[in-house]
Structure formats: structure tokens, C-alpha cells
N, C-alpha and C positions, 0 to 999 in steps of 0.2 A: 653312235650318234643318236639311237632312240633315248640312250642315258642322258645326253646333255639338253633334246629338247624337252625333257620329262623335269628337268633341271629347271629350265630357263620359264618353262608353265608354273609351276611349283613357288619359283623365287618372284614372278608377276601377278599372280593371284595372292599371298599373302602381303606384298610389297604394296600391292593396293591396298589391303587393308591396313597396316603401317602408314600407308598414306594419310588414309583417313584420320587415323588417330592424332600423328601429327599434327593435321589441318586443324582439328579441335583444339589442341594443345596452342596453336598459334594463333589462332582464331581470338582467345582469352589473353593472353599473353598482351598480343598488339590492342587490344580494346582496352586491356584493366592492368597490364602490366604482372600479371600473377601466372603462375604456375599452377592448375589444376587438375591437381594429383588426386582428386576426386572423381574425374573424370569416368575413369572404367568403372567406377561403381554405380555410375548414373545408366553406363553401358549395359551392366549386367544386371542394375533393378530392371530397365527395358523391358531385357529379354526377358527374363524371369514372368513380365506382364504377359509377353506376347506368348510363352510357352504354353501359361495358363488359358490362356484363350485358345490357344488350338488343341488343348487337350480336352477341353469344353465344347468342344464340337464348330468352332468359330473356324472361318474360313484362315488357311495361311496369308494373305493380303491385306484383306483385314486387320489380322493382327500388327503385321507388321508395321502399317501405317499407324496404328495405334500405339507402338512402339515407339514409334519417330516421334511422334506427337507427347509422349509421357518424358522420352528426353529432352525435348522441347522445353517442358513443363518444370523438369527437375534443374535444367541450367537456370531455367531463370530465377526459381527459387532459391535455388543457391547465390546467387549475386542479390535477389532482394532483400533476404532474410540474414544473408551471416556476410557477407563481401563488403555491400554497401553499407553497412552499420559499421562495420571494421574499418571502412576507409573516411567514415564520416569523424569518428574516434580521433583516428590519425590526425585528419587536418584540423580537430578541435585542439589539438595538443597533447592530449590524452598518454597516446604513445611518443615518448619523448625524444628517443632518438632513430635515426635513419635506418638503421640494423634492425632495429624493432619492427618498423614499419613496413621494411621487405620481406622481415620473417615470419610475422604473426600469420598472413593470409595464407602463407604456404602450407605452415602448421594448420592450420582452419582446413585448409581441403584435406591434407591428413586426416585429421578429426572428422569430415564429414563420409570419406570414405570407409572409416569403421563403420560409421553408424548406419552406412547402406548396406554394408556388407554384415554387420547384427541384426538388420530390420530384417532381410531376405534371410536371413538365418532362421529366427523366428516367424517368419510368416510362412516358409515352403520346407523350413527343417532342415536346412541345408541341405537338402536333397538336388545331390547331382543326378542330371536326368539329360536325355540326350533332344536334339533340337531337328526338326525336319528341314529338307531344301524344297525350294520350290520346282524344281527339274530334277535329272536324274544326277547321281552322284558315280556314277558307272563309267570307265573307260569309251570314250565314243567310239563305235566301227566302222569309219565309212570305208566302201568297198570292199568289207569282211577281214579289214585290217584293222586290228586294235592301236586306237594315236592314245600317243602319252597326255593324254588331258581329259577330262569330263567335260558333260552340259554345265555342270554347277561353277567350274574351273571358271567356264563362258561366260557366264552369269555374273562372277562376282566382278569381271574385269569390265564387262558391258556397263554395270550397275556405277563402277566408280568413276569407268571413264564419265559415264552421263554425270554424276554429281561433280566431277570435277569441270567439265564446260558450261551447269548450271550456276554455279558458283564463282565462276568467271565471269560471267555473263551480269551475273548480278552486281558485281564489285565495278564493273566497266560501264555498264547499261542503265544500270537504275538509279534512284535518287539517295534511295537509303545506303547501296553499297556505297555510293561515292561520298557520301555521309560518314560512313565507316572508316573509309581508306582515308579523309581529311582528320577524323579523330586519328587514326594512329598515325598519322605525320606528325601533326601540330595538335593536341588536345586544345590548348591556351589560346590559337588562331582558330579552329574551329566553334568555338565556343563563342566568340566575339563575333565568328560569320552567324550566328544566331543556329549552331546546330546545337541539340539537346545532347548534351554526351551522356546524359543520363540514360537515356534511351537508347542511344545504341550502344552502350557498353551493355544491357540488359539481352540486347540481341544478338550479339556478340556470343554472350552465355548459353542462350538457347540455340542460336545456329551451332556453335561447338556440340551441344548436347544433340541435335540433331545426329554430328558427323558419328560422334562414338557410340551412340544406339546402331546408327548401322554398318560401322565397325563389326560390335558385336553379334548382330542379328547374322551376318556373314561370315565371322569367323566359329561362332558358335558350332556349327553343325560336324565339324571337323574337331572338335576341342571338348565334347560335353559342355553342360550349365553347371557351374556352382557358383557362392557366394565368392570367390577367390579364383574363379578360376582365367579372368583377364587381368590379373595382376601383371603375369608375363609380359602382354600384349602393350599395356601401360608404359614397362620399361623399354620394352624397344621403338614403341609409339616417341617415347621422350628422347630415347636417343639420337630417334631419325631426324625429329626435331629441330637437335640441337648439331646434329652434323649438317641439316641443310642451312638452318640459320634463325633462332626464334621469332625474327622479324621476319618472314621473310615466307610468303602463303606458299611461293611455288616452290622457293626451299623444301619447305615440308615434304609436300608430295615429292619430289627429286630421292629426296631424304629415305621415304618411307620405300621406295624400288629399288633404291640402293642398297640397304640392309637385307630387303624380301632378296635379291639376288645373293647377295654375300651369304645370308645365313641357308636357303639349297644348297649353294657350294658347297659350303662344310660342313651339312649334315649327309649330301653325297658323296662328295670325294674327301673328306678328312674323318673326321669322326662327329654325330651330337653333343659329347661331349664338351665338345673344343668351342662349341656356340658361340657361347657367352664370355672364352677370353678373345675367340677374332672379334667380337663387339665390341668391348675394350680396349684392344690395343687398334682398332681404325676410329676410333671416336678420339682414341690420346693425337694419333695421326692428323687427324683432324685440324683437331684444337689447338697443335704445335706450330702446325702449316698456317691454318687460318681462325684463330682463335673464335671470330664472329660467326663462325661457320662459311660452307661454300657459297652461298649466294648470300651473303650477309651485306645490307647496304652499306656504301660509304658514306662515312660521315664526313663532312666538309666545315674545316674550322676557318673563321674568319678574322684574320689579325689588323 
């Protein structure tokens, strides 16, 4: 029983991080129609900034907030300096074919990932370092018995839950959130309604940067930090986004938790060597049964 409970907690905490990564990917996809493979490079860079601040004697929470701000700034810069010029060139006819218009931004995001990893390697000498936790990462012992989870596990679950609540309220209760939803559903109608599409798009990149930076800060204490440390997290997060549906924010969250639990079960009851095979099989099954993802929106065609 303890093994099962431990597995569930491990899957939930890891799934919460995967959900944040998937959420960031879906935000950019809905806002700009681009899969941002540079996302975890941004998270890695902002986490290095936080680590440096902590080493220099600044408090954890100060470094935490600065890292989130750096993630937002990097996301906005990527859109303004790279993706938006590429979009203008495609609309101007420089990129002639539709396939090129779809492929070039993805290649650009991979290039940005490489640049950020190289830059981190030059600044921090590709140094692998640990990252502290704000609360204890030792198993909780209520009533003298060792529980199958730590205070840091509970911290991750609470932080991600609060993040998802705030995100939901933002999209449902604020004018900018409603504008982002309208833009994602129909950009042309949103533009005709007076919504500044470019501003909304940049905001989606910035929020995505915050989500990915938060994921980096939460996963790094158990994975150590290096320029390439978050690459596998990106792969799993992208898989979660596809499983849930690239056009569905709730789907990205559910997909993250599903994969977190799946990975935990495979690690504990089968073998860690079979994790990626299990992910591939699960992804193929989902795509065969529901190609758009579990929560893909239904498109109605009028005849």
C-alpha cells in the first residue's frame, strides 16, 4: 500500500510540472500557431539566474520572483525579436509555400534553444549545480510514522494548483484573458472587434515563459541544473500537450498529470528503461483513437 501511495504522490508531483510545461506550449500554440521548442531553454536560463542570485546571498523567494520575471521577458523577446519578424516576412510573401511558413518558426525555436544553451554554457561554464528547496525535501513523519511524500512534494502540488486557479480566473474574468481566448478562437474576428492581436500574442509568449520558468524552478531540485538538464522535461511536456490536445488548455493540464502518473507506474512497477517506450505507445494509441488529442475541440463545418 505504501508503494502505491508513494507512486501516486510521485506521479502527481511530476505530473504537475509536466502540466506547467504543456500549458506553456499550448498558450503559444493558441496565440501564435507555433510549437515553441525553446521553452525549456528559457526555463533553464531563468533557473540559472535564480541559482546565481541564491549563491550570491539573495533569498530564495527573491530569486524565485526574478526567475519568473526573466522567463516572461525572454518569452516576450523571442516573440518580438524573432517570431514576429518571421511572421511579417511570411505575410509579405518571402516564404512562398505554406509548408515553409509552418516549418521556419519551429526551426527558429530550435535555434533559440541552442543559443540559450550555448550562452548558459559560456556564462556559467556548463556547470552542473544543485538547486535548493524552500521547504524540507525529507519525508514527512506525522505521528512518528514516515509518510510517502515530502513537504516539497506538497509545495509543488500547492504551487501548481494555485497557478492553475489564477490562470483560469485570468482567462475567464479579465479583459485581457477574454481577448486572448477570442484571439485563439478566431484571430480575424478578434481583430475586427478592436483587439490588438500583436499585443495579445506577445502576452501569450510572456505567460508561457513564466509557466516554463516555474516548471524549471520546481523540477531542478530533484534533477540538478545544467544547460541540457530540462531537455527531457520538454519532450514529456510536449507529449502531454499533444495527448491533451494542442488547442486545449485544460487538456494540457490533464495530459501532464496522466503522463506523470504513467511514468511513475512504469518506474516503480516495470522498469525505468521502459519509460520512453511506454510514452511512445501511449501517444500512438491516443493519436490513433483521437488524432486531435483527448480534449481537442470539435470543429463544425457548415455546408
